[in-house]
KOLKOLTI-831635 format. One record per residue (C-alpha): x, y, z. Coordinates in steps of 0.05 Angstrom, whole numbers, padded with zeros to 5 digits, always signed. Layout:
# residues N
XYZ
...
***
This chain:
# residues 329
+00391+03082+02732
+00437+03136+02752
+00511+03120+02733
+00573+03155+02751
+00612+03195+02707
+00617+03153+02637
+00692+03181+02639
+00710+03146+02699
+00677+03074+02682
+00680+03032+02621
+00608+03011+02611
+00540+03041+02613
+00468+03016+02604
+00463+02991+02532
+00402+03015+02489
+00343+02972+02491
+00374+02937+02550
+00338+02926+02617
+00352+02959+02680
+00418+02926+02710
+00396+02929+02779
+00333+02897+02767
+00304+02838+02798
+00359+02780+02795
+00357+02710+02773
+00361+02656+02829
+00423+02630+02823
+00485+02676+02840
+00559+02667+02828
+00589+02655+02898
+00660+02649+02918
+00672+02578+02942
+00726+02551+02985
+00797+02572+02998
+00835+02610+02932
+00884+02663+02927
+00846+02729+02911
+00876+02770+02861
+00867+02846+02864
+00889+02901+02817
+00886+02978+02808
+00859+03019+02752
+00898+03072+02717
+00847+03123+02690
+00841+03142+02615
+00835+03214+02639
+00906+03208+02669
+00965+03236+02622
+00993+03184+02577
+01066+03196+02600
+01054+03178+02671
+01029+03108+02654
+01102+03075+02649
+01114+03108+02722
+01054+03084+02750
+01060+03012+02719
+01129+03007+02749
+01106+03026+02817
+01049+02981+02811
+01098+02923+02798
+01143+02938+02850
+01087+02948+02905
+01067+02877+02894
+01002+02897+02860
+00969+02836+02820
+00942+02871+02756
+00935+02938+02722
+00871+02955+02688
+00862+03007+02632
+00807+03026+02589
+00790+03065+02524
+00750+03124+02533
+00734+03163+02466
+00777+03202+02450
+00834+03196+02500
+00879+03137+02501
+00887+03075+02461
+00878+03010+02498
+00927+02964+02461
+00984+03021+02458
+00969+03028+02536
+00978+02955+02547
+01043+02952+02508
+01076+03009+02551
+01050+02984+02616
+01069+02913+02602
+01141+02936+02577
+01149+02983+02642
+01136+02922+02687
+01162+02853+02701
+01111+02807+02728
+01046+02860+02726
+00991+02829+02695
+00956+02882+02650
+00877+02885+02633
+00847+02926+02582
+00776+02931+02601
+00745+02950+02552
+00756+02951+02479
+00693+02978+02444
+00672+02926+02393
+00652+02976+02343
+00712+03015+02335
+00759+02954+02314
+00754+02898+02266
+00759+02829+02306
+00816+02806+02264
+00857+02866+02280
+00843+02860+02351
+00862+02785+02353
+00927+02801+02320
+00946+02861+02369
+00925+02815+02432
+00959+02752+02404
+01023+02794+02394
+01028+02825+02466
+01009+02752+02493
+01070+02726+02448
+01116+02778+02477
+01087+02774+02549
+01064+02708+02562
+01004+02705+02611
+01006+02778+02631
+00952+02806+02588
+00878+02805+02598
+00822+02835+02542
+00753+02854+02555
+00702+02873+02501
+00639+02913+02503
+00594+02956+02467
+00629+03025+02474
+00587+03088+02492
+00538+03094+02437
+00540+03170+02432
+00616+03163+02424
+00605+03108+02372
+00558+03151+02331
+00613+03202+02335
+00662+03161+02309
+00615+03134+02249
+00619+03070+02282
+00548+03055+02314
+00513+02995+02298
+00440+02981+02288
+00446+02921+02338
+00501+02928+02387
+00480+02860+02422
+00484+02824+02353
+00554+02858+02343
+00585+02837+02411
+00560+02763+02408
+00589+02759+02336
+00649+02792+02353
+00666+02752+02419
+00653+02684+02388
+00701+02703+02332
+00755+02732+02374
+00750+02668+02424
+00763+02622+02360
+00818+02666+02332
+00854+02664+02403
+00843+02582+02400
+00877+02578+02333
+00821+02559+02296
+00809+02577+02222
+00748+02614+02227
+00699+02635+02169
+00634+02664+02193
+00580+02705+02158
+00544+02742+02204
+00510+02804+02209
+00569+02850+02226
+00630+02796+02233
+00646+02770+02170
+00707+02728+02161
+00734+02679+02111
+00785+02625+02128
+00815+02672+02179
+00870+02637+02223
+00925+02673+02269
+01004+02655+02249
+01021+02670+02320
+00958+02644+02357
+00970+02641+02432
+00992+02570+02460
+00954+02579+02518
+00883+02593+02529
+00878+02675+02532
+00805+02685+02559
+00758+02736+02531
+00716+02780+02580
+00656+02821+02569
+00642+02886+02600
+00575+02917+02608
+00519+02935+02654
+00456+02919+02619
+00418+02853+02637
+00422+02823+02563
+00501+02841+02563
+00507+02812+02630
+00478+02747+02610
+00512+02750+02549
+00576+02747+02585
+00556+02686+02618
+00534+02652+02562
+00591+02661+02511
+00653+02694+02548
+00712+02680+02596
+00691+02725+02649
+00653+02794+02661
+00679+02861+02680
+00629+02910+02723
+00647+02979+02727
+00649+03021+02799
+00574+03046+02796
+00558+02976+02831
+00562+02978+02903
+00559+02925+02959
+00479+02923+02955
+00478+02914+02875
+00531+02876+02856
+00502+02808+02874
+00442+02822+02830
+00487+02837+02767
+00528+02774+02779
+00463+02738+02788
+00447+02756+02712
+00514+02730+02696
+00499+02662+02732
+00432+02657+02689
+00472+02665+02626
+00527+02612+02651
+00467+02556+02663
+00496+02491+02642
+00569+02517+02631
+00629+02490+02681
+00688+02519+02647
+00729+02570+02682
+00697+02645+02688
+00728+02700+02721
+00690+02761+02751
+00724+02828+02753
+00699+02888+02785
+00723+02955+02789
+00713+02993+02857
+00717+03056+02877
+00777+03068+02928
+00798+03134+02973
+00856+03108+03021
+00870+03154+03076
+00837+03183+03137
+00781+03231+03094
+00760+03160+03057
+00686+03173+03078
+00684+03240+03058
+00712+03224+02992
+00667+03163+02976
+00602+03202+03002
+00618+03258+02954
+00631+03212+02895
+00566+03173+02908
+00527+03233+02914
+00554+03254+02847
+00533+03191+02818
+00462+03184+02845
+00477+03129+02899
+00450+03136+02965
+00496+03132+03023
+00464+03062+03043
+00477+03034+02981
+00553+03018+03004
+00593+03050+02951
+00668+03035+02945
+00720+03020+03003
+00770+03061+03037
+00815+03079+03096
+00876+03032+03117
+00902+02972+03076
+00863+02932+03126
+00799+02973+03120
+00801+02962+03048
+00813+02892+03040
+00757+02882+03096
+00712+02927+03059
+00721+02882+02997
+00692+02819+03033
+00619+02836+03012
+00639+02841+02943
+00676+02778+02943
+00626+02741+02980
+00576+02765+02929
+00612+02727+02875
+00677+02777+02850
+00734+02740+02841
+00783+02797+02819
+00766+02860+02861
+00802+02919+02824
+00811+02987+02861
+00791+03048+02823
+00830+03115+02848
+00784+03181+02858
+00843+03223+02864
+00892+03255+02813
+00949+03222+02779
+01002+03257+02823
+00975+03205+02880
+00984+03149+02840
+01046+03122+02871
+01020+03121+02937
+00956+03091+02908
+00987+03031+02881
+01027+03024+02943
+00964+03014+02980
+00939+02972+02932
+01002+02929+02945
+00989+02925+03017
+00917+02900+03002
+00943+02849+02957
+00989+02817+03013
+00935+02823+03066
+00867+02805+03022
+00867+02728+03036
+00883+02729+03108
+00828+02780+03119
+00773+02748+03079
+00795+02676+03108
+00792+02700+03178
+00723+02738+03166
+00748+02804+03195
***
């Protein structure tokens, strides 16, 4: 599969995994009934760190629901970014999607995010993934079985967040009577980000949600979510489907999206991204929502100096998305 530039997407196909766009399972996740749709914006890790506070404040003022960040080696740390964005805003939900499991001990991750949840209740979201394997090897953190690590890591992290005393002797995660002193008093969901079939199914099986990167298009997102649904067979607990979607506001949206799609090895007919006016963007999100996304997150193509205008458009999209979708425009 041809993937977009890995520094602009928080996940790539995992070693030994199947083609993420392979023939999909029979039961897809679907949006059912009226609901308030949350939308978000991405602050890319290649943007200068010093600009995050201004962007987060602008997103908060514009009415953007969520701001998503992620770690790319060797750029910005996700936990530090989240703390800055939360402190620069009043109501903005901040997601880190994703944290590479090999780079952090699961107890350290649990402590960091439980602390943020205590300070900013209900405003932090966490996604975990394999990380780019080349980078994990550079950092001396690669493991022989990324799938085993991710399974053990997410199960332990969810248990710690739930206030349990955790003892586990796994291949990679080994804990002895560990419990958080400041475990979140309310549910703190753990999402999994990835692109391979096995990882998508694992997200459905053990996580509280999934994060899809911007390499998915209107024609491929449904197949990915069908793999998630296959993993969720037998589960009925809450589950969130977050998708990063390339977005180009303005009159030259079509040209920008076509250029990015071509650079990513995608054909024009694949339906890559959304663009135009806020109404155009909201309308363009409908196929993603119909396929099963619950939280579309708009990923900018432009430079950081366009981010104030970008999050303002995201705020307009947030104010229009429910009516646009419900009216079937």
